[in-house]
C-alpha positions in Angstrom: 0.0 0.0 0.0 1.4 3.4 -1.0 2.2 5.8 1.8 0.1 9.0 1.7 1.8 12.3 1.1 1.0 15.9 1.9 1.9 18.6 -0.6 0.2 21.9 -1.2 0.3 23.4 -4.7 -0.9 26.9 -5.6 -0.2 29.7 -8.1 1.2 32.8 -6.5 2.6 35.8 -8.4 2.6 33.9 -11.7 4.6 31.0 -10.3 3.7 27.5 -9.2 4.4 27.3 -5.4 4.8 23.8 -4.0 5.1 23.1 -0.3 6.7 19.7 0.5 5.6 18.5 3.9 7.6 16.0 5.8 9.9 14.0 3.5 10.3 12.9 -0.1 11.2 9.3 -0.4 10.7 6.1 -2.5 7.1 5.7 -1.2 5.8 9.1 -2.3 8.0 10.9 -4.9 6.0 9.6 -7.9 2.7 10.8 -6.5 4.2 14.2 -5.7 5.7 14.5 -9.2 2.4 13.6 -10.9 0.5 16.1 -8.8 3.0 18.9 -9.6 3.0 18.0 -13.3 -0.8 18.2 -13.6 -0.8 21.6 -12.0 2.2 22.9 -13.9 0.8 21.8 -17.3 -2.6 23.4 -16.6 -1.4 27.0 -16.1 0.7 29.7 -17.5 3.4 29.3 -14.9 7.0 29.2 -16.1 8.7 29.1 -12.7 8.3 26.6 -9.9 9.0 27.6 -6.3 9.5 24.7 -3.9 9.0 25.6 -0.2 11.1 23.2 2.0 10.2 24.8 5.3 8.3 21.6 6.5 10.7 19.2 4.8 12.9 17.4 7.4 14.9 15.1 5.1 15.7 14.8 1.4 16.6 11.4 0.2 17.9 10.5 -3.3 14.3 10.3 -4.8 13.7 13.8 -3.6 16.9 15.1 -5.2 15.9 13.3 -8.4 12.5 14.9 -8.2 14.0 18.4 -7.8 16.1 17.7 -10.9 13.1 16.6 -12.9 11.2 19.7 -11.7 14.2 21.8 -12.8 14.0 20.2 -16.3 10.2 20.8 -16.4 10.7 24.5 -15.6 13.6 25.0 -18.0 11.7 23.3 -20.8 9.1 26.0 -20.4 11.8 28.8 -20.3 11.4 29.0 -16.5 13.4 28.2 -13.4 13.2 26.2 -10.3 13.7 28.0 -7.0 13.9 26.5 -3.5 12.9 28.6 -0.5 13.0 28.2 3.3 15.9 25.9 3.0 17.4 24.8 6.3 21.1 24.5 6.9 20.8 20.7 6.9 19.0 20.6 3.6 21.4 23.2 2.1 24.2 20.9 3.0 22.6 18.0 1.1 21.9 20.3 -1.9 25.5 21.6 -1.9 26.9 18.0 -1.6 24.8 17.1 -4.6 26.0 20.2 -6.5 22.4 21.4 -6.9 23.4 24.8 -5.4 25.1 25.4 -8.7 22.0 25.0 -10.9 19.1 26.0 -8.6 18.2 29.2 -7.0 18.3 28.5 -3.3 17.0 30.9 -0.7 17.0 30.7 3.1 13.6 32.4 3.3 10.6 33.0 1.1 11.0 36.7 1.8 14.6 36.7 0.5 13.3 35.1 -2.7 10.4 37.5 -3.1 12.6 40.6 -2.4 15.1 39.4 -5.1 12.4 38.4 -7.7 9.6 40.8 -6.9 9.9 42.5 -10.3 9.6 39.2 -12.2 6.3 37.6 -13.0 
């Protein structure tokens, strides 16, 4: 039986905002990806913003999911941004070299201040 997952998805400021709750692992990454794809393909969003405030751990399926979301956004001339990234998760992202290809922000406010003129 598949483990349930909790992810909220909404459009905010012309971007698709996704809040990952808890962890992304082998049991739930496919469901999460399908849900995001459906929402992303419906709208006019180019960018995807992933809020990691409630994400405690990021296993390899989660890293793979982030890379696929990056590909989805760039194929649409957009970008993937990560906000509310804890020091622990930033360490994982840096170790995986994702800090070199993704916009990573400590807070959502930091992101919004830097990208407020973009829609």
